[in-house]
SEFI-514239 format. One record per residue (C-alpha): residue in three letters; x, y, z. Coordinates in steps of 0.25 Angstrom, whole numbers, plus 5000, padded with zeros to 4 digits. Example, Ala and Ser with C-alpha at 12.3 -4.5 7.8 and 13.67 -1.06 7.14 Angstrom:
<nodes>
Ala504949825031/Ser505549965029/
</nodes>
This chain:
<nodes>
Met495849454993/Ala496249314998/Arg497349224994/Ala497549074998/Leu498849045005/Ala499248905009/Gly497848855009/Arg497248975016/Glu496649105012/Glu497349235016/Tyr496849375014/Val497749475008/Val497049605007/Ile498049705007/Val497549744993/Leu498649844990/Ser499849904997/Arg500150044992/Ile501350144993/Asp500850284992/Asn501550404999/Arg500150465002/Leu499550345009/Val498050365010/His497650464999/Gly496650484987/Gln497250374978/Val497150274989/Val495750314994/Glu495150344981/Ala495750234972/Trp496450124979/Ile495450094991/Pro494250084982/His494950004971/Leu495549904981/Arg494249904990/Val495149935002/Gln494649915016/Arg495849955023/Val497050045021/Val498350035029/Val499350135029/Val500750075033/Asp501550205036/Asp502250245049/Ala502050395046/Ala500550385043/Ala500250295055/Asp500850405064/Asp500150525057/Ala498750545063/Leu498350665054/Gly498850585041/Lys498050465046/Ala496750545048/Ala496850615034/Met497050475028/Arg495850415036/Leu494950525031/Ala495250485016/Met494850345018/Pro493550295012/Pro492550245023/Gly492750095026/Val494250095023/Glu495050065035/Leu496350145036/Ser497550115045/Phe498950165047/Val500050075051/Pro501550095054/His502450005046/Ala502849925058/Gln501449895062/Ala500849855048/Gln500249715048/Phe500249675033/Ala499849525036/Ala498649575044/Leu498249675034/Ala498349565023/Gly497649465031/Asp496349525033/Ala495149545024/Ala495249705023/Arg495649755009/Thr496949835013/Leu497749945006/Val499149965013/Leu499750095011/Phe501250135012/Arg501950265010/Glu503250225004/Ile503850104996/Asp504750065008/Asp503550055017/Ala502849945007/Ala504249875007/Ala504249865022/Ala502849825022/Gln503149705012/Ala504249665021/His503349665033/Gly502249575027/Leu501449665017/Pro500849555008/Val501149534993/Gly500149614985/Val500149744978/Leu500949864982/Asn500449984975/Val501450104974/Gly500450224972/Asn501250344975/Val502750374978/His503150514978/Ala504250574969/Arg505550594976/Lys506950624971/Asp507450484971/Arg506150424964/Thr505750414950/Gln504350414945/Val503750274942/Thr502350314940/Arg501550434941/Ala501450424957/Val502650334960/Phe504050374961/Leu505150274965/Ser506550274969/Ala507450164965/Asp507450104979/Glu505950114979/Arg505850044966/Leu506749924971/Val505849914984/Leu504549904975/Glu505249804966/Gly505649724979/Leu504149724983/Ala503749674970/Lys504749564970/Ala504249524984/Gly502849504978/Leu502149634979/Thr501449694967/Val502049834966/Glu501249924958/Leu501350074955/Arg500050154954/Ser499250264960/Val497850214959/Pro497150084955/Ser496750144941/Glu498250154937/Ala498950044930/Pro499949994940/Thr501450004937/Leu502049874943/Leu503449854948/
</nodes>
């Protein structure tokens, strides 16, 4: 996808950013990657970037031809990801991770909240998303900053918008 900015064309091909505690798993591999025609998946997560066994397992799940990389938060280069022609899916583990990424250059686009596990301080919002009051405020702030924040597990579900 390209858009015109100040008389020039710029690629903006982070086709989706997704929050999912599980990172790379069946819904991502079987539903989102083919639906979005993704060429690259970037997991922005400090723990995953340091977990050799976890990275190996996630790489085994990837379809052929789809690049997978793991980047610690401090090393994420969102402008570079958005500025080339590879259709990219960015994955975050937690809502705060996506908020930090937006503050460090994650372009405006769609932020999909696919799975946030239940916890004592969270209430159920959708079948797979449980949010605390603070997390809801963070997501509402991201929406006010221009991100389209949607809650849904797979592309075939109707999104719940914040």
